[in-house]
Every structure is written in C-alpha cells, then in structure tokens.
C-alpha positions, -999 to 999 in steps of 0.1 A, spaced: 99 798 570 115 788 604 108 751 598 139 743 577 164 758 603 147 738 630 150 705 611 186 712 603 194 718 640 176 686 650 197 666 625 229 681 640 218 672 675 209 636 665 243 632 648 262 645 678 244 621 702 247 591 679 285 593 673 296 584 708 274 553 708 290 541 676 325 548 690 317 528 721 307 498 700 341 498 683 361 502 715 389 475 718 387 454 750 414 462 775 438 433 783 433 420 818 460 403 839 452 369 855 463 362 890 464 324 887 475 305 855 471 268 848 490 254 818 495 219 803 522 227 778 559 233 784 556 270 777 535 299 789 519 321 762 506 356 764 470 343 760 476 323 792 486 354 812 461 380 801 425 380 788 417 398 755 453 393 742 442 395 706 466 384 679 495 382 704 478 353 724 499 326 707 533 342 716 554 322 741 570 343 768 581 319 796 591 283 802 564 265 822 573 250 856 581 213 859 552 188 858 530 191 889 547 222 903 538 259 907 559 290 901 553 327 907 562 359 888 562 395 900 536 416 883 561 442 873 582 416 854 551 403 836 540 438 826 575 446 812 575 413 792 541 420 778 551 456 768 581 442 749 556 423 727 535 454 721 508 444 746 502 477 765 475 491 787 471 459 807 448 461 837 466 445 866 438 448 890 463 456 918 477 420 916 511 417 932 521 383 920 511 358 892 512 321 899 517 295 872 508 259 877 516 231 853 491 202 855 503 166 859 491 133 872 507 104 888 511 72 867 515 38 883 539 12 869 510 -9 857 497 20 835 532 25 821 534 -13 813 500 -11 795 510 20 775 543 5 764 526 -27 753 501 -8 732 529 14 717 550 -16 707 524 -41 694 520 -45 657 550 -22 649 581 -31 630 569 -67 626 560 -72 663 528 -89 673 509 -86 705 534 -72 729 519 -87 760 553 -104 765 584 -82 762 616 -72 781 622 -35 787 640 -13 813 632 23 819 655 48 837 635 78 849 655 108 861 642 130 890 654 159 911 658 138 943 690 121 932 695 87 917 674 77 887 645 53 892 645 21 872 614 2 860 618 -32 845 593 -53 825 601 -87 811 587 -111 785 589 -119 748 581 -99 717 568 -119 688 574 -110 651 542 -110 631 532 -105 594 500 -96 576 482 -127 564 450 -135 545 427 -154 570 397 -175 560 363 -164 574 346 -198 567 354 -234 561 363 -242 525 366 -274 505 390 -283 477 382 -265 444 361 -238 462 365 -203 447 374 -176 472 351 -145 473 359 -112 488 339 -120 519 358 -152 525 391 -135 533 402 -109 559 436 -95 568 451 -101 602 485 -100 618 497 -135 628 530 -148 642 555 -153 614 562 -188 627 526 -197 622 522 -184 587 556 -192 573 575 -174 546 549 -178 518 520 -160 533 494 -151 507 480 -116 504 443 -109 504 444 -94 469 461 -125 456 438 -149 474 404 -135 462 393 -152 430 417 -181 434 407 -218 438 416 -239 469 439 -268 465 429 -284 498 401 -281 524 408 -256 552 390 -244 584 379 -208 592 406 -188 610 435 -205 592 461 -183 574 464 -189 536 497 -197 520 506 -193 484 508 -231 481 472 -234 492 459 -215 462 456 -223 425 443 -206 394 406 -214 390 397 -242 366 384 -228 333 374 -262 320 356 -289 341 357 -327 333 328 -338 311 320 -302 303 311 -292 267 339 -270 253 347 -252 222 377 -266 204 397 -242 182 418 -257 154 444 -231 145 473 -228 122 487 -204 96 457 -193 75 433 -217 92 408 -212 120 381 -239 127 359 -243 157 341 -274 169 323 -288 199 338 -315 221 337 -329 256 365 -323 281 381 -354 296 401 -335 323 399 -304 345 422 -276 335 432 -240 343 447 -215 319 477 -230 301 470 -266 311 472 -294 285 440 -315 286 423 -342 264 390 -336 246 367 -361 228 350 -354 195 315 -368 200 310 -374 162 343 -390 152 350 -404 187 386 -392 183 406 -379 212 429 -349 208 449 -328 232 449 -290 234 457 -261 257 431 -244 279 430 -208 266 398 -195 281 366 -205 299 353 -237 282 378 -231 254 406 -254 242 430 -246 214 446 -272 192 477 -261 173 480 -278 139 515 -283 127 522 -266 94 541 -287 69 575 -274 60 581 -266 23 604 -289 3 633 -272 -14 647 -284 -47 684 -279 -53 683 -284 -92 657 -260 -105 666 -267 -141 649 -301 -139 615 -283 -132 597 -276 -165 586 -241 -171 550 -231 -180 543 -238 -217 574 -259 -223 571 -296 -231 593 -321 -214 619 -338 -237 612 -375 -244 633 -399 -225 649 -429 -243 637 -463 -232 662 -486 -216 673 -514 -238 659 -548 -228 682 -577 -240 654 -602 -237 633 -586 -265 645 -591 -302 655 -561 -320 633 -550 -349 645 -558 -383 645 -532 -410 635 -542 -444 
C-alpha cells in the first residue's frame, strides 16, 4: 500500500523541478547599453541607445549631431534619461561614455545639378530641365554661406497624344496607334488632342510616327462611304418607310449627303444618322383653316340649289 504515497511524492518532485525551467523561459531580456551609436535621422531614439528596449524603442530622447559629426554623452546622463521613460535595470557593462555618430556623405556640385534637374523636370508644366537657371545658398558653421549657381532654360511642356506609326488620310486610330508623352508647348500648340479623344477618330491628313496630334487633325469617322449601299429611312409624322439606295458622298454623323435610288434613278438628300444609314425627313403639309364654317355642309344635309346667272344672249321662255 506504499505505492500511492511514493507516486504522489514523485509528482511533487517533478513539479518542483519543472517550474524554474518554465520561469526561465518567460524571463524578460535585460536592456543592454551600447557604447557606440550610429544614426541617420535627426533624432536619437531609445532603440538606438539600448538593445532589448521593447515597446519604448521608438521614443526619441536626444537630438542627433550635425551631419557627418560625432557627439558623446556621459553614461550617468543616459541612464537617468532612460529611467525617466520607465526603462530601468539597464546593463551598462561598465561603459563610461556613449558616442553618437550621424552618418553623412559628401555630394559634389555635379550630383546636386543632376538631382535638381530630375526634381524639376516634368513638374508644373516644365519639360526636360537639362537647361535651367538656379542659385543655391548653403549655410555652414565656418562663416559665410556657400553659393552654387546653375544656368540654362526651363521649357514648359504639356501632355500630348503621339502617333506610334505613320497614318494616312481617313485612317481610323486604334488604341495601339497613340501614346501619351510630354512635349514642348510651343511644338504642340494650344489645341493638343488627348489620347482618349484621339482613339477611334479618323485622320484628316497623313502624318508621321512621333508627331503630336492636334484637335484639328482629327474628325469623326465616316459612317457612310461613297458608292456604299445604304438604308434610306423616309420619316414623317405617322410614316416610317425604309428603302435601299447608293451613297453618292462620304459622310459622318450629322452630315447631309446625296443618295441615289437605283430603281427610280432619283437623287435625294438626307442626314447621316448611323452606320450605312441615311434619314430623309418628309415635310408634313400644314392643315388649311376655313374662316366661314357655316358654308361647310353638315352630314345628312343637302346643299341648297344655287340660281343660274341670267344670260342675256338666250331668249326667255314664253309661258302659254
């Protein structure tokens, strides 16, 4: 009967030996102070100063040194600052001083020129800013400010629809025929066509690839071609008749063209209202209004006989 007490004692021993192992796994890492700090921003944060800073790592505590310079801080001051932000128990590792270096690199004037050109081009209506005129005044601790001057010309540009292939008159523009590019405003003019407007339109004149499209270069596509068989619609109030005819002209929507009836050989004019469709409006006769309605006989009534005019050349009938 001694088995049960022995098993219970073994369970207690296992539990007592396993608890410290679990506690060690959940131990919070101790913050460790760094002797040398390198930053790129204009502030020094807690995460830059100590390892294992936890949720306080993003808190800024010092202003960084000037670009390319190094500063130092006493460890006691750093520890006090960390304690003020609830970061305690920091392992200083017997460090006496913390150095902070802010990274920087020297930039030559040619690099500045290239950076400015890239920043200016294609902004606020400007084109390629390879030519411009700018003066920079850079302050420094040595004394007088340093001046850098770049000269040239900035060109105003606009977005324009540019042809990707050679086109002929009456060609229809597809989506692949037009791209958007910025071109000098003097080259495009004030009536530059947009790509959305150009796609699907018809060319008024032949043009080469790379040329910008203007609104005057485009026209609505012809819905009717010369010598094409078209449907002619004769339309008026209460009347709708269709017939086949041959177009004698090209025409886009709204154009007035002539069509030939192949049977009667008659030529009529109509308005292009759709693809291969011409509408002829038939004039409706206006009603005639009668001012004296009393002279109009009513239904079922007989008109009174009118006397004949007397003719003096015929002898009058004699009564017996």
